[in-house]
MARZATI-686017 format. One record per residue (C-alpha): residue number from 1; x, y, z; residue in one letter. Coordinates in steps of 0.02 Angstrom, whole numbers, plus 50000, padded with zeros to 5 digits. Example, Ala and Ser with C-alpha at 12.3 -4.5 7.8 and 13.67 -1.06 7.14 Angstrom:
MARZATI-686017
<node><num>1</num><x>50615</x><y>49775</y><z>50390</z><residuo>A</residuo></node>
<node><num>2</num><x>50684</x><y>49947</y><z>50357</z><residuo>S</residuo></node>
This chain:
MARZATI-686017
<node><num>1</num><x>56023</x><y>54670</y><z>55064</z><residuo>X</residuo></node>
<node><num>2</num><x>55884</x><y>54746</y><z>55181</z><residuo>X</residuo></node>
<node><num>3</num><x>55972</x><y>54927</y><z>55157</z><residuo>X</residuo></node>
<node><num>4</num><x>55917</x><y>54918</y><z>54977</z><residuo>X</residuo></node>
<node><num>5</num><x>55739</x><y>54835</y><z>55000</z><residuo>X</residuo></node>
<node><num>6</num><x>55722</x><y>54971</y><z>55119</z><residuo>X</residuo></node>
<node><num>7</num><x>55779</x><y>55129</y><z>54992</z><residuo>X</residuo></node>
<node><num>8</num><x>55669</x><y>55039</y><z>54841</z><residuo>X</residuo></node>
<node><num>9</num><x>55514</x><y>55038</y><z>54973</z><residuo>X</residuo></node>
<node><num>10</num><x>55567</x><y>55217</y><z>55008</z><residuo>X</residuo></node>
<node><num>11</num><x>55563</x><y>55267</y><z>54826</z><residuo>X</residuo></node>
<node><num>12</num><x>55383</x><y>55198</y><z>54812</z><residuo>X</residuo></node>
<node><num>13</num><x>55315</x><y>55291</y><z>54958</z><residuo>X</residuo></node>
<node><num>14</num><x>55407</x><y>55460</y><z>54884</z><residuo>X</residuo></node>
<node><num>15</num><x>55286</x><y>55439</y><z>54743</z><residuo>X</residuo></node>
<node><num>16</num><x>55144</x><y>55384</y><z>54814</z><residuo>X</residuo></node>
<node><num>17</num><x>55133</x><y>55425</y><z>55017</z><residuo>X</residuo></node>
<node><num>18</num><x>54940</x><y>55480</y><z>55018</z><residuo>X</residuo></node>
<node><num>19</num><x>54899</x><y>55310</y><z>54978</z><residuo>X</residuo></node>
<node><num>20</num><x>54977</x><y>55231</y><z>55133</z><residuo>X</residuo></node>
<node><num>21</num><x>54903</x><y>55321</y><z>55282</z><residuo>X</residuo></node>
<node><num>22</num><x>54736</x><y>55259</y><z>55216</z><residuo>X</residuo></node>
<node><num>23</num><x>54768</x><y>55084</y><z>55178</z><residuo>X</residuo></node>
<node><num>24</num><x>54851</x><y>55053</y><z>55353</z><residuo>X</residuo></node>
<node><num>25</num><x>54703</x><y>55109</y><z>55447</z><residuo>X</residuo></node>
<node><num>26</num><x>54553</x><y>55037</y><z>55348</z><residuo>X</residuo></node>
<node><num>27</num><x>54658</x><y>54882</y><z>55346</z><residuo>X</residuo></node>
<node><num>28</num><x>54703</x><y>54890</y><z>55548</z><residuo>X</residuo></node>
<node><num>29</num><x>54513</x><y>54930</y><z>55577</z><residuo>X</residuo></node>
<node><num>30</num><x>54460</x><y>54770</y><z>55498</z><residuo>X</residuo></node>
<node><num>31</num><x>54585</x><y>54652</y><z>55549</z><residuo>X</residuo></node>
<node><num>32</num><x>54552</x><y>54708</y><z>55743</z><residuo>X</residuo></node>
<node><num>33</num><x>54355</x><y>54669</y><z>55676</z><residuo>X</residuo></node>
<node><num>34</num><x>54401</x><y>54510</y><z>55622</z><residuo>X</residuo></node>
<node><num>35</num><x>54510</x><y>54456</y><z>55764</z><residuo>X</residuo></node>
<node><num>36</num><x>54367</x><y>54505</y><z>55876</z><residuo>X</residuo></node>
<node><num>37</num><x>54222</x><y>54387</y><z>55793</z><residuo>X</residuo></node>
<node><num>38</num><x>54215</x><y>54214</y><z>55866</z><residuo>X</residuo></node>
<node><num>39</num><x>54254</x><y>54136</y><z>55692</z><residuo>X</residuo></node>
<node><num>40</num><x>54426</x><y>54090</y><z>55634</z><residuo>X</residuo></node>
<node><num>41</num><x>54535</x><y>54240</y><z>55583</z><residuo>X</residuo></node>
<node><num>42</num><x>54541</x><y>54299</y><z>55424</z><residuo>X</residuo></node>
<node><num>43</num><x>54729</x><y>54364</y><z>55426</z><residuo>X</residuo></node>
<node><num>44</num><x>54744</x><y>54459</y><z>55251</z><residuo>X</residuo></node>
<node><num>45</num><x>54707</x><y>54634</y><z>55315</z><residuo>X</residuo></node>
<node><num>46</num><x>54828</x><y>54595</y><z>55462</z><residuo>X</residuo></node>
<node><num>47</num><x>54961</x><y>54570</y><z>55339</z><residuo>X</residuo></node>
<node><num>48</num><x>54904</x><y>54699</y><z>55221</z><residuo>X</residuo></node>
<node><num>49</num><x>54906</x><y>54833</y><z>55373</z><residuo>X</residuo></node>
<node><num>50</num><x>55115</x><y>54762</y><z>55429</z><residuo>X</residuo></node>
<node><num>51</num><x>55155</x><y>54796</y><z>55230</z><residuo>X</residuo></node>
<node><num>52</num><x>55090</x><y>54972</y><z>55228</z><residuo>X</residuo></node>
<node><num>53</num><x>55153</x><y>55013</y><z>55375</z><residuo>X</residuo></node>
<node><num>54</num><x>55331</x><y>54950</y><z>55340</z><residuo>X</residuo></node>
<node><num>55</num><x>55318</x><y>55064</y><z>55176</z><residuo>X</residuo></node>
<node><num>56</num><x>55266</x><y>55214</y><z>55293</z><residuo>X</residuo></node>
<node><num>57</num><x>55420</x><y>55188</y><z>55407</z><residuo>X</residuo></node>
<node><num>58</num><x>55546</x><y>55166</y><z>55280</z><residuo>X</residuo></node>
<node><num>59</num><x>55480</x><y>55326</y><z>55184</z><residuo>X</residuo></node>
<node><num>60</num><x>55509</x><y>55407</y><z>55359</z><residuo>X</residuo></node>
<node><num>61</num><x>55697</x><y>55334</y><z>55349</z><residuo>X</residuo></node>
<node><num>62</num><x>55726</x><y>55370</y><z>55185</z><residuo>X</residuo></node>
<node><num>63</num><x>55832</x><y>55532</y><z>55201</z><residuo>X</residuo></node>
<node><num>64</num><x>55918</x><y>55460</y><z>55343</z><residuo>X</residuo></node>
<node><num>65</num><x>55966</x><y>55301</y><z>55204</z><residuo>X</residuo></node>
<node><num>66</num><x>56030</x><y>55418</y><z>55048</z><residuo>X</residuo></node>
<node><num>67</num><x>56169</x><y>55486</y><z>55143</z><residuo>X</residuo></node>
């Protein structure tokens, strides 16, 4: 089941590879900025960063998944 999800994410990455590095970097910077503040942290940027990293890693692993 997880392999099929990774294959689907790798196809998504192959079509939109130029977007995900920027989404990851911007969201991880915003998440770190939110965590450093003394107010309660807003975790949505960290979730976006983790999902974009998952899509990037699925795209990197995609040649091995299609064998």
